[in-house]
C-alpha positions, 0 to 999 in steps of 0.5 A, a space after each residue: 305693232 298691236 298684233 305683235 304685242 298681243 301675239 307675244 303676250 298670248 304665246 308667253 302666257 300659254 307656257 304658264 298655262 301648260 307648265 306645272 309650278 314647282 315652287 312659289 315664293 313671295 316677291 317684294 320690289 323697291 325702285 327709286 327713280 330719278 330724271 325728269 320724273 323722280 319718285 319711288 315704286 313699291 310692289 309685292 307679288 309672287 314668283 312662280 318657278 316652273 321646270 325651265 323658266 320663271 314668272 314674277 308677278 307683282 302689284 305695284 304702286 308708283 309715285 313720281 314728282 314732276 315740277 314745271 313752270 306755271 304762269 298766271 299771266 299769259 306766257 310769263 312764267 312766275 314760279 315752279 309748280 309740282 304735281 305727282 303722277 300716281 300709277 297702280 299696275 300689274 307687272 309680269 317678268 318672264 325669266 328664261 331660267 329658274 334662278 331668276 337671273 340674267 335677261 327677262 321680259 317685262 309686261 305691264 298693265 294698269 292705270 295712272 292718274 295724270 294731274 293737270 298741267 296748268 301752264 296758263 289759267 285755263 280753269 280747274 282741270 281735275 286731271 285724268 286717268 290713263 291706261 298703263 300698257 308697256 313692254 320691256 327688257 331687264 337684266 337681273 343680277 343676284 346680289 345675295 341669296 334672294 336679293 336681286 338688282 335689276 336694271 330695266 327699260 320699258 316702252 309704252 303708254 305710261 307717265 313717260 313713254 320710255 321708263 328706265 329703272 333700277 329695282 331691288 327685288 327680294 
């Protein structure tokens, strides 16, 4: 699986190396998330339009709230506790057309802060930093000039293994 992902990334990046950029445009992303982890993602970056395809690259900050039961006495749950997952990652969307509509490939890479989940009193765990590496698919609907609605799904190493999102890009 790792060899397939590396081969795919190298293949897709070579199209960017040899093609000439025709147009550049700034990109801003806002994406609320709901479900097990509720939160928001905001990002800013650049769209590079080539002769027959486009790449959007954005630097993103994602904050997700996760509530869970916590115990101070063995396995008896006493109250709900909340923690935030914070992620900073680079996301590259590869479109197969120049108008950045229809299907696109998603590649993500960055880091996430995972807070401690103290289900029982086992000491002060400061949490840990983990990598964010995912691959996914999305579909882009043009709402209005330069405004897009983009449902997507990606799978990989992140705060949740499978991420389903709905982003507004402008």
